[in-house]
N, C-alpha and C positions, 0 to 999 in steps of 0.2 A: 373684479377679482374678489373672492370671498376672504373673510378674515382668517379662516382656517388654512387656506393655501398661502396667505401672506406671511404668517408667522414663521413657517419653516424657511422661507426665502430670507426673511430678516435674520434668522439665526445663522444661515449659511453666510450671509454677508458679514455678520459680526465675526464669524470665525475667519473670514478671509482678510478683512481690512486690518486687523491687529498685526498679523505677520507682515503684511505689505508695508504698514507704517514703520514697523521695526526695521525691516530691510532698507527702506528708503532713508531712514535716519542714519543708519550705520554707514551706508554707501556715501551719503552726503558728508559724513564727518570729516574725512581728509580734506575735501575741498573747502568746507566751511572753516576748518581750523587754519588752513593755509591763508585763506582770505582774511581771517581775524588777525593773524600775525602781521599781515601787510597793510592793514587798514590804518588810515589817518596819517598825520605827520609823524616824523621820526621820534619825537619826544612824547607821544601820546601813550605812555606806559599803562596808565590806569584803564584807558579805553580798550587796549588790546587784551589786557588781563581779563577784563569783564567779558569781552566777547569770547575769549578762549574758554572761560569758565562755563559760559552758556553752551558752547559747542560740545563740551565733554558729556553733556546729558544725552546727546543724540544716539550713541551706540548702546546705551544702557539696556533698552528693551531687547535688542538682539542678543546682548551678552547673557541675559537670563535664559534665553531659549537655545541659542546656538553659540556657545562660548568660543569655539575655534575660529569660525569665520569672523566673528565680532572682534576678537583680539587681533586677527590679521589686519582688519581695517583700522583698528585703533593704533597699532604699531606703524602702519603705513602713514597715517596722519601725523603721528608723533615724529617720525623721522623727517617727513617733509617739513614740518614746522621748525624743528630744531636746526635744520640746515640753513634756515634764514637768519640764524644768530639772534634770536629774540632776547628780551631782557631776562634777568635771572628770576624775576617773579613768574614769568611764563614758563621757564624751564622747570622751576620747582612744582608748578601746578601740573604740568604734563607728566613729570616723573611720579608725583603723588597719585595722579589718576591711573597711571599704568600699574602702580603697586597695589592700589585698591582693587583694580580689576583682577589682578593675580590673587589677592587675598580672597575675593569672592569665589573665584573658580576653585581654589584649594579647599575652601570651606564647604562647597556644595557639590563638587564633582569628584570623580575617582582620581587616584594618584597619577594614572597614566595621562589623563586629560590635563591635570594640573602641571605635570612636567612639560607637556606639549605647549603649554602657555607660558610657563615661567622661563624656560630656556631661551626662546626667541625674544622675550621681553628683555632679558639681560643682554643678549647680543645686540639688539637694536639700541639700547641705552649706551652700551660701550661704543658702538659705531658712531652714535650721535654726539658723544662727549668730545670728540676731536673738533667739532664745529663750534662749541661754545666754551672751550678752554684754551689756554695758551701756556706753553711751557710743560716740560715733562713732569715736574713735581706736582703741579696743579692737576694735570691729567690723571696721574696715578692716585692722588688723593680723591679725585672725583670718582674714579672707578671703584675705589674702596667704599666710598659712601654709597654709591649706587648699589653695589653688591650687598652691603650690610642692610640697606633699606629693603631690598628685595627679600633677603633672608628673613628679616623681621616680619615682613608681610606674609611670607610662607608659614612661619611658625604660628603667627596669630591666626591665620586661616585654618591651619591644621588643628589648633586648639579649639577653635569654634566648631569645626566639623566633628571632632571627637566628642565635644560636649553635646552636640546635637544628636549624634548617634547614641550616646549614653542615655540621653533623655528619651529617645524613641524606645530604646531597649527597656528602660525603666517603666515606661508606660505600657509596653507590651507585657512585661512581667507582672505589673500591677493588675492589668486586665485579666491575665491568666489566673493569678491568685484569686481575684474576685470571683471569676467563673467557677474555679475549683471550690472555693468556700461556699458559694451559693449552691453548687451541686451537692456538697456534703450536707448543707443545712436542709435542703429538700429531701435528701435520702433519710436523714435522721427523723424529720417530721413524718414522712410517709411510713417509715418503719415503726416508729413509736405509736402512730395513730392506728395502724392496721394490725400490728402484731397482737395487741390485747384483744381486739374484737375478733380476729380470726381464731385465737385460742378459745375464747368463749363459745364461738359458733361451733368449733370442732367438738368441744365437750358436749354441748347441747345436742348436736346432731348424733353423737354416739349414744347419749342417753335416750333420745327419741327412737333411734333404730332398735334399741334393745327392749323397750317397753311398749312399742306401738301396738303389739298384739294383746298384751296382758293388761296394760294400764294406758288406755287411750287418753285419759285426762292428763297424765304426766307427759305423754308425747305431745299433746296439744300445747301444754305450757312450754315445752322445749321449743316448739315451732314458733310460738309467740315471742319467746326470748330471742330466737334467731332472727326473726323479722325485725324486732326493735333494734337489736345490735347492728344488723345490716343497714337499716335506715340511718342510724347514727353515723356509721362509718361512711356511707355514701354521702351524707351531708358534709362531713369533714373533708372527704376527697373533693367534692364539688367546690367547697370553699377554697381549698388549696389550689386546685387546677384553675379555677376561675381567676384567682389572684395572679397566677403565673401567666395566664393568657392575656390578661388585661394590661397591655403595654401603653395605652393612652385612652383618651376619651373617645368612646364609640357609642353613639346614641342607639345603634341597632344591636349592640351586644347584650347578651343575657346578663341580668343583674347579678352581681357578686354578693354572696351572703356577707353581711356585716356582723355576724355573730362574733363576740370576743373570743380571742384565743384562750384555751384552758389555762388554769392556774391552780394554786393551792386551794382556792375556794371550791374547786371541783373534786377534791379528793374524796369528800363524803359521797358524792354521786358515783365516783369510781368504785368506792367500797361497796355501795349498795348494788351496783350492776354486777360486780364480781361475785358477791354473795348470791344474787338471784340467778345469774347466768351460769356461773361455774361452780357454785356450791362451796366456795372458799370464803370463810368469814375473815374480814379484815378489821382488826382492832386498831382504832385510831387513838393516838395520844398526842395532845397539843401541849407544848410547854412554852413558857415565855409569853409576853404580851403580843398578841397577833396585831400586825400593823401592815400598812401598804409598803410593798417593796417594788423595785424596778421590774418592768414587764419581762425582760429577758431572764432575770433570775427566777421570777415566778413561774414562767413557762418551763424553764429547765428543771426546776425542782419537781414540778408536776410530772414531766416526762420521765425523770429518773424513777420516781415512785411508780409510775404506770408500768414502766419496763420491768422493774423489780417484781411487782405484783404479778405481771404476766409470766415471768419466769417461775414464780411460785406455783401458779396455776398449771403450767405446762410440765414442770420438771420436779417439783418438790415432793409430790405425792402426799400432801398433807391437806387438812381441811381448814387450816387457819394460818394467819400470819399477823404480824404486828407492825404498824407504821407509826413512827414517832417523828413529829415535826417540832423543832426547837428554835424559837426566835431568840437569838442571842444578840447582845449589843453590837458585836463585831461581825457576826456571820449568821447564816441560816444553816441549820443542820437538819438533814433528813436521813432516816434510817428505816430499812425494811428488813425484818428478821422473821425466820420461820424455824420450825422444829421438824422439818421434813427429812428426807433421806440424805440431803446434802450431796456433796460430790468431792472427789479427790482433786488435789491441785493440778494434776496432770490432765484431768478431764476438762478443766477450765482452759488450759493451753490448747487442747485439741478441739475445743468446741467449734471454733470457726464461725460462730454467729456474729451478728452485727449489733446485738443489744448492748453488750458490755462495751464494745467499741464506741457506740453512740454515746453512752454515758461518759466514757473517758473524754470524748471530744467536747461534749457540753461543759463538763467541769473544767477542762483545760481552757476553753475559750473565756471562762469567767475567772480564771486564775484561782481555782479552788482545789480541793483535795477529794479523792475518792478511794475507798477501800471496798473490796469485794472478795469474798472467799468463804470457805466452810468454817463453821464454828467448832471449837474443841468439843463442846457438849453435844454436838449434832445439829443438823440444819445448816442454813446458809444466811449470810448477813451482807447487806449492801448499805454503805453509809457514805454520805457526801456532805462536805462543808463548803458553802458558797459565801465568799466575803461580801458584805453589804457596804454601800457607800458610807464614807465617814469612818471606816474601820481603821485600826491602828496600822502604822507602816509595817509592811511585810505580810499583812493579811488581806490586802485589797487587790485592786486590779494590777498593780505593778509587781506583785509577787509571782514567782514561777509556780505554775500548776504542779501539783504533786498527785500522781495517780499510782496506786499500788494494788496488787492482788495479794491477799493475805494467805499464807500457807496454813 
């Protein structure tokens, strides 16, 4: 017999012998328990207690898989053993074992199954109490103790079950929130990465189509700019998609680009490409001492500037804009301002695009502030303040994000 045909048979045997052992142990429990109660001389209490304790382990495996037949066998063994009038140590042990079994079923099964287990358990204990008690007062006190113990087991099991369900619900909600946050992050990255490039390509394509007959050199420059911008965008997309698809080490997978994510250091390159590709001059102003900042803040600041510059190219109808980056002790400030046609406040509300939404989300995740709106003197202004580590209380990550659109 080959190894390939042997393994499936071994797996089938493994699936069969576990249930068989569980059923055999549970069926043997009443006989073993009755034998343990009768074993040895009359005064061998310790021996009987030890044997009964060992016997209570037999139905555990079946109780986990099939609680109803397991409890039927457990209660059968309990009643048979208690009719032999064992010592109080054995009585306490068997009652405790029954209550623990009820606790487990209540914690792990539905209320209907739990009631189908708890009610017969109480009835068997009540019927068995007449064999190891004497006198009506003792019998009534015993019944009260048995009922209270079973109620306590029910309540503890219900509490454990509710905590388990709550933990499962919390894990599900956490996973759902993580998936939603990751989807939003991917959407922001793809939007911010593509929107600027597509805007430049659209402008250059329009320029090329208008001058292709009269100024072929200008049309050629436009095509070169389109090619360069397209290659850059494709490289960014390849990096992003490669990172998403790479879920684990795969020697045969295509290597993922290890180029660093963009940051404020790339704003000058952004300004140059905007001027060359879209014909919009970007004036850069740096304030404060430039220093290393956390990667998430660096990326978000760059994406905010990139999206604001893209909006200038697409909507402002102007040939220039100004970008100001201010390194302050408590926060990083970025501002993009233009003198274009601007827009009314109602136009912002009706825009329906994702650029301003993405900026709000980025700033909100970093507990910062964002203002965006038309300037009184004309044009449009976008400004963001991102708290830096070590900022004063109220300006850091613990503060509530504040995002507003200026009228």
